[in-house]
N, C-alpha and C positions, 0 to 999 in steps of 0.2 A: 503494500499499499505506500503511495507516494506521500510525501509531506504535505502536499497541496490537498489531497483527499483527506488526510488527517485533520488538517485545519478546517476544511469545509465541513467535515462531520461535526467538529467541534463547535463551529459556527451555528449550524443547524440545531445542534443540541441546546445551547443557550437561548435559541430563539423560541423554543417550544413553550408555550404558556398554557396552563391549565384553562379549559373552555368555561366560561362563565355563562349560565343560562340567562337570556334576557326575555322578560315578559312584557309584552306591549302594554301601555297604559289603558287598561279598561277600566269601566266603572266599577267591576267587581274587586279589582286588586287595588285600585287607586285609593279607596277609602273604605274601611271596615263599615258595615250597615249597622247603625243603632237606631232603633225606632224613635220616632219624635214624640216628645211627651203630649198627649192628646186628651182633650175633654169630649166626651160623646155628647153630642147635642140632644136635647129632649125630643126633637122632631127630626128624623132622618132626612138628609137632603134627597132631592129628587135624583133619579138615575141620570147620568151624564155619559157621553161618548168617551171612550179611553182617548187620552191625549197621545199625540206621536212620541215615540221613543226618543231619548236624548243621544245625539252622537258623543262617543267616547271622548273625542278631542274637544268638542264644544263644552261638555260637561265639566272638563277641568279648567276652564278659563278662570283665571284668578287664583288658581292654586289646586293641587290634587285633593286636599281635604274637602274641597267644595264638590268633588265628583261623588255625590251620594244621593240617594233618594231619601235618606233618613236624616238623622240629626249630626250636626258637625258644630262643635264648640270647643273652646280652648282646652287643654289638659288642666285638670285641677279646678276648673271654674264651676261654680254652683250650677246645679241642673236648671235649664231653661224652663220658663213657666209653661204649664200645659194649656193648650189652646185648640180651638176648633179648626183654625186655619190649616189648609193642607200644605201650604208652602209660605216660608217667611224668611226674612233676613234683616239683621241689624248691622249697620256699617257706619264707620266714622268718616264723614264727608271731608274733614280737614286733612287726615293722614291717608285716607283711602283704604284703611285696614278693615277687614270683615271680621266682625266680633262673633258671629254665630249665625246659624241659619238651619232650616229644616228643608230638604229637597230644593236647594237654592236654584238650581237649573232646570227643574221640572217645568214641562210646559203647563201653563194654567190659562184660563180665560180671564182677560183683564177687566171687563166693563169700564167705567169711566175714568179709572186711573190711566187709561191710554191717552187721555187729554193731555198728560204731560209730555208724551211723544210728540203730539201735535204742536205743543209749545216750543219744544226743542227744536222741532224742524221749521217752524214758520216764524218765530220771534225774530231770527236774524235777518230774514227777508222782507218783512212788512213794517212800514211806517206807521207808528201808533197814531199819527195825526191824519192819515188818509181816511177819507170818507168812502164809504161803499155803499151800494144799494142792493138790498135783500131781494132776491128772485123768488117766484112761486116754486121753482125746482128746488131751492134750498130747503123749503119746508115740506115738500110733497110726500116724502117717505117717513115722516115723524109721527109716532104716536102721540096724540095731544096729552096723553096721560103720563108721557115720558118727562124728564127733566128738561125744562125749556127756560131760556132767557126771557122770551117774550117779544122778540122782533116780529115785524110784519112785513109781508111782501110789499115792495115799493118804498119802504121806509130806508132812510140813510143813516148809517151809524158810523162813528169813527172806530178804528181798528182797536183802539184802546178800550172803548166801551165793549166791544165783542170780547176782548180778553177778560174783562171783569165778569161779563156774563158767563164766560166759559168756566171760570174758575171759582166764582163765588156760588153760582146757581147751577153748575155743571151742565150748562146749556148746550143741549145737542143741536139746536138751530144755530147757535153761535159757532159750533165746530164745523157745520156744514159750510157756512159763509166762509170762515177763515181758511179751510181747506181749498174751497173753489177759487178764492182770490189768490191765495198763495200758490195755487197749482198752476197758474198762468194760462196758456192757451188750452192745457189738457184738463183744466177745470178741477172739480173735486177729485177725480181719479188721479190727476196730476199731484194734488196734495197729498193723497194717501200714498203715492209712490215716493214723494218727498220724505215722508215719515218713515218709510222702509229704508230708504237710502240713509237716513239719519241713524236709524238703529244699527245699520251695518258699520257706519263711521264710529259709532260708540262702541262697537264690538258686542252689542246686545243681540246676540246670534239666535237666541231662543225666541225672538220677538218677530211677529209678522202682523201688520195692521190690515185689515179689510174694510174698516170704516173709521171715518175720522173722529167719532165721538166715543168709541168703545161699545156701541151698540153691537150685540153679536153679529158676527159674519163668518162666512165658511173659511176655515183654515186660520182663524185670528187666535193668536197665542202670544203669551209673554212668559216671564219667570220672575221670581223674586230678586234674583241677582241682576237680571237686566233693567228692572224697575229702579234698583239702586243706582245703576250707572246713568239711567236717564234723569233720576232725581238730582244726582249730582250735577249734570250738566245744566238743568233748569235753575237750580238754586244758586249756581254761580253767576246767574245774571240778576243785576240789581232791579230791573223792571219786573222780573217774574216774582222776585221776593216782595215787592211792594204790592203787586196785584193780589197775590196769594194770601197776604196779610191783611187785606182790607176787609173791614167788617161790614160796611155800608157804602153803596155807590149809587148815585143819581144818573139816570140816563135821560137825556135831554128830550124835550117834546118833538114830535113830528108835526107836520101841517095839518094832518087829519087824526093825529093820535097824541094824547097827553103824554107827558114825560112819566116815568115811574121810578121807584126805588128798588134796589136788589139788595138782599143781605146774605150774608155767608151761610151756606149750608152748614150743617153740623159737622165740625171738625173738632180737634183738640185745642183750638185757639180759645184762650181764656179759661181752659179747663184743665190743661196740664202745663205746669210752669216751664216756662222757656220755649213753648212752642212757636216756630216760626211760620208755620203753615202746613197744609196737608190737602189731601183730595180723597174722598170717599168714591165708591162705586157699588153698583149692584145690578145684576140681571138674574133671572132664574138659572141661567146656565152657569154663570160665574160665581154665584152667591155674593157675599159681601168682600169687597177689596178695599185696601187702604194704603196709602203712601203719606208718610208724615216726617217732619224734621223738628228736633228740639235742640236747644243749646243749653248747656250747663257747665260752668267753671272753664270756659274756653273749648269744651268739647262739643261738637256739632254732629249729633247722631241721627241717622235716617233709619226709619223702620218700614219695611214693605211686607205686606201680607195679602194672601190670596186664598180664596176658597173658604172663607170664615162664615160662621152661621150667626143668626140674630141672638141667640141665647147659648150660654148663659151670660156672656159678656158683651157679645157684638164686636165688630171689627175695632171700635174705638177703645173698648175695654181691653181687648187683647193687645193693641198697639201700646197702650199705657203700660201693661204688664211687661211687655218685651223692651220697652224703653228703660223702665226701672231696672231690669235685669241687666241691659247693657251699661247704663251709667254706673252700676255697682261693680263692673269689671275694672281692672287696673288699665291704664292707658296703653300699656304695651301688649294687652291680650289681643291675639289674632289667630285666625285659621286660613287667612288668605288675603286678597286685596282687590280693590276695584281697578280693573284696567283702564288705561287712558287711551283716547283715539290714537295717539302716535305710538303706542306700544306694539312692537312687531311680534314679539315672543312672549309666550305665557309661562308661568311657573310650570317646571317639569322636573320635579325631584326624583331621584332614583326610585324606582318601584320595586318592592320587595319581591323576590322569587317566592312562589308558593311554599309554604311550610317554613319560611325564613323567620327566624326570632326577632323580636324587636331590637333595633340597634345594629342588626347585621348588615342592613342596605348601606349604612354609612360606613361600616367597616369594610364592606365590599368596594365601596367608592374609594376609600383610602388606599385599599390594597391595589386597585386598579392604578392610582397614581404612582405608588411605590413600584408596581410592576413596569410602568412606562419608563421611569427613571433606570430601573435595572436593565432593561432592553438596551437603552441608549448606552449605558456603560458597556454592556457585553458587546455591542457592534464595535465601539472603539477599541476594545481589547482585541477582538477578532481581526480587525484591520491591521493593528500593530503586529499581531502574531503573523499574519500573512505577508507583510512587509518585510519582517525579520527573516522568514524562511526563504522569501525571494532573494534577498541580498546575500544570504549565506550560499544558496545554490548558484548564484552568479559568481560569487567569489571562488567557489570550487571549480566552476567552469573555467574561469580565467586562469587559475593555477595549473590546470592541466593542459593548457595550450603550449606548444613549443616556442 
C-alpha cells in the first residue's frame, strides 16, 4: 500500500461523522400539546364547519412554541385562566414578545374584529378630510338588524366620520363605503383585496378576508396570532388610537337628514384600568370575538380572543382575565414574538428527535458545532501529512538520480 493511499484512508477516516437524524419541523414535534384551560358554556354553541388545517411552517411563525393547537405559556408561569374562547393570545405590543396563547395559529372566524384589518389597509391611503357619497350598492346587502353606523344613500360623509362609525358602532355600512372608496376602480372587491394584501405584508398568513366588515363570507378566517399582528399595526397609528378611544362623536347633518350622535359600543374603555381601546365582534358562526389593548406601568399588552361564548363571562370578561394574567407575568416572560413586516426569517430552533430528552437538542447543536471545528482541524492535518509525504518521496527520487 503506497503512502498516498495510507494518507487518503487516514483522511477519509477522520471525515467520517456519525449521522444525526433530522426531523422536519412539524406541528407534532415543534411543541408538545397541552390542553387549553376551558370553561364549558351553559349552552353548547351551534355546530360549525371544521376550519382548514394549519400549515406546519406557517404554524411556527413567531416561534416553535406557538406551533400548537393547545396551550403555550412560559415555563414556571401560573396557569392561564380558563375561558370559553377556543383561541386566544396575549402579547406585549412594545417589545413584540408573546406572553401566552391557546391555539395561536388556528383558523377561526373573525366577525367584526376584522374591521381592524380594514383600518390597517385603508388608513394609509385615505384622506380623513375627503368627503364621499354613499351609494345604494353600499347598503344593498346589509341586514338592517346588523351593526350599522346609520349612513343613508346619497348622503355625503367625511372619511373621518366613517372611521368613527366603523370603530364606535361597528358599522357594516361604513365598512362597505370605506372598502369601496379605498378599492379604487375595483370598488369594494378591490378594498377586500387590499385587506388581504395587507395581511400578507404583516405576515398574518392565517388571515383571509371575504367581506370588509367581518360579516361571514366563504373561506374567511383569521387567527389569534394574526389579530395581534394587525392590532400592533393599527395601534401604532395616532389617528387609529384617537378614533378607537373616542366615547362619543357627532355626525354632521345632511341636506335631507338630521345629524346624529354615535357612542362607543361596549368595550373595556372605562371598565378596565389602562384600556386604550378595543373591538368586539359576533356572528352565529364566529361566536364572540374581541381585540383589546391596555397599558400599565409602561407595558402595553394586547389580548385577542376568538370563539368565546356569552356565558359565564363573555368576551369582555375573558379578555379582562387574560389581561390580568398577562400583567402579572414578569416583563421577560415570552414564548415567541410578533414578527414584523420586514422580517424574512422566522424562529426555527433545533427540533428534538423523537424520544430525545429535554436538553438533548441543545447538546446536539453544541455537538454539531464542535464536530464542525474538529473536521476543520482534521482537514488541515491531513493536508500537512500529504504535503510531507510528497516532499519525502520527491527527495528520495532526487537522491536516486545519477
